[in-house]
C-alpha positions as CSV (number, residue, x, y, z in Angstrom):
1,M,0.1,0.1,0.0
2,N,1.5,3.3,-1.0
3,L,1.4,6.4,1.2
4,A,-1.7,7.9,-0.7
5,K,-3.6,4.9,-0.3
6,A,-2.6,4.5,3.4
7,E,-3.7,7.9,4.1
8,Q,-7.1,7.4,2.3
9,A,-7.8,4.2,4.1
10,I,-7.1,6.0,7.3
11,I,-9.7,8.9,6.4
12,N,-12.2,6.0,5.4
13,G,-11.9,4.6,8.9
14,I,-12.6,7.6,10.3
15,Y,-15.7,8.1,8.2
16,A,-16.6,4.3,9.1
17,A,-16.2,4.9,12.9
18,T,-18.2,8.2,12.7
19,A,-21.1,6.4,11.0
20,W,-21.0,3.7,13.4
21,L,-21.1,6.1,16.4
22,M,-23.9,8.1,14.8
23,L,-25.9,4.9,14.0
24,D,-25.7,3.5,17.4
25,F,-26.8,6.9,18.9
26,G,-29.3,7.1,16.5
27,L,-30.7,3.6,17.2
28,L,-30.6,4.5,20.7
29,I,-32.5,7.7,20.6
30,K,-35.0,5.8,18.2
31,E,-35.4,3.2,20.9
32,R,-35.5,5.3,23.9
33,G,-36.5,8.8,23.0
34,A,-36.1,11.5,25.8
35,E,-34.7,8.8,27.9
36,S,-31.3,8.2,26.0
37,L,-29.3,10.3,28.1
38,S,-30.5,8.4,31.5
39,V,-29.8,5.0,29.6
40,L,-26.4,6.3,28.9
41,V,-25.9,7.5,32.6
42,S,-27.4,4.2,34.0
43,R,-25.1,2.0,31.7
44,P,-21.6,3.4,32.1
45,A,-20.2,0.7,29.7
46,M,-22.2,2.2,27.0
47,A,-21.1,5.6,27.6
48,I,-17.4,4.5,27.9
49,G,-17.4,2.7,24.9
50,A,-18.8,5.8,22.9
51,V,-16.1,7.9,24.6
52,I,-13.3,5.2,23.5
53,V,-14.8,5.4,19.9
54,V,-14.4,8.9,19.9
55,A,-10.9,8.9,21.2
56,C,-10.1,6.4,18.6
57,I,-11.6,8.5,15.8
58,A,-9.3,11.5,17.1
59,G,-6.5,8.9,17.2
60,L,-6.8,8.0,13.7
61,V,-6.8,11.5,12.7
62,Y,-3.3,11.7,14.0
63,K,-2.5,8.3,12.2
64,S,-2.1,6.3,15.4
65,R,-1.7,2.7,15.3
66,V,-2.9,2.0,18.6
67,A,-6.3,3.6,18.0
68,A,-6.7,1.6,14.8
69,I,-6.1,-1.5,16.8
70,V,-8.2,-0.6,19.5
71,L,-11.1,0.6,17.1
72,F,-10.7,-2.9,15.0
73,L,-11.0,-4.9,18.2
74,I,-13.7,-2.7,19.8
75,F,-16.1,-3.9,16.7
76,L,-14.8,-7.1,16.2
77,V,-15.0,-8.9,19.4
78,P,-18.7,-7.9,20.3
79,L,-19.5,-8.7,16.6
80,L,-18.1,-12.4,17.1
81,L,-19.4,-12.9,20.7
82,R,-23.1,-11.9,19.2
83,T,-22.7,-14.1,16.5
84,V,-21.5,-17.0,18.9
85,Q,-24.3,-16.5,21.4
86,Q,-27.2,-15.5,19.1
87,G,-26.2,-16.9,15.8
88,V,-25.6,-15.4,12.5
89,P,-27.5,-11.9,12.5
90,S,-30.0,-10.9,9.7
91,S,-28.3,-10.5,6.1
92,M,-28.6,-6.8,6.4
93,S,-26.9,-6.5,9.8
94,L,-24.2,-8.8,8.7
95,L,-23.6,-7.0,5.5
96,F,-23.2,-3.6,7.2
97,S,-21.1,-5.1,10.0
98,L,-18.8,-6.5,7.2
99,I,-18.5,-3.5,5.5
100,L,-17.6,-1.4,8.8
101,L,-15.2,-4.3,9.5
102,Y,-13.6,-4.0,6.1
103,F,-12.9,-0.2,6.6
104,F,-11.7,-0.6,10.1
105,L,-9.2,-3.5,8.9
106,A,-8.0,-1.3,6.0
107,A,-7.4,1.6,8.4
108,L,-5.5,-0.6,10.5
109,L,-3.3,-1.6,7.7
110,G,-3.0,1.8,6.5
111,T,-1.6,3.2,9.7
112,F,1.2,0.6,9.6
113,S,1.7,1.2,6.2
114,Y,1.6,5.0,6.7
115,H,4.3,4.8,9.6
116,Q,6.5,2.4,7.4
117,H,6.5,4.9,4.6
118,K,7.1,7.8,6.9
119,T,10.2,5.7,8.7
120,S,11.6,4.7,5.2
121,Q,11.5,8.2,4.1
122,Q,13.4,9.4,6.9
123,D,16.3,6.8,6.5
124,I,16.8,8.2,2.9
125,P,19.5,10.8,3.1
126,D,19.2,14.0,1.3
């Protein structure tokens, strides 16, 4: 992956994480309405998860490999656990999850490729 593709993969990962966060909050508001804030307060794990995703989005802006790894894992692990416990989700849910997973994996690979290119450019003498 060249430098331009790595940067584009990271940007796409930022967009995918933002879409995921907005979808989760949208579904929460649709389901609970005005009680959404009280649900977040009563379930601190949900609030902490949202804060972690926002922090990972900010980390991806700075091309952080740790942020890309955490974002990928924070999406993949619950998806796998739900699949094992409840079976394969509906086809639309599975398709959306696989698309997001693709963008998070691409962002993960993009951050590593970006830093590899930046390191190799520093090693070349002028």
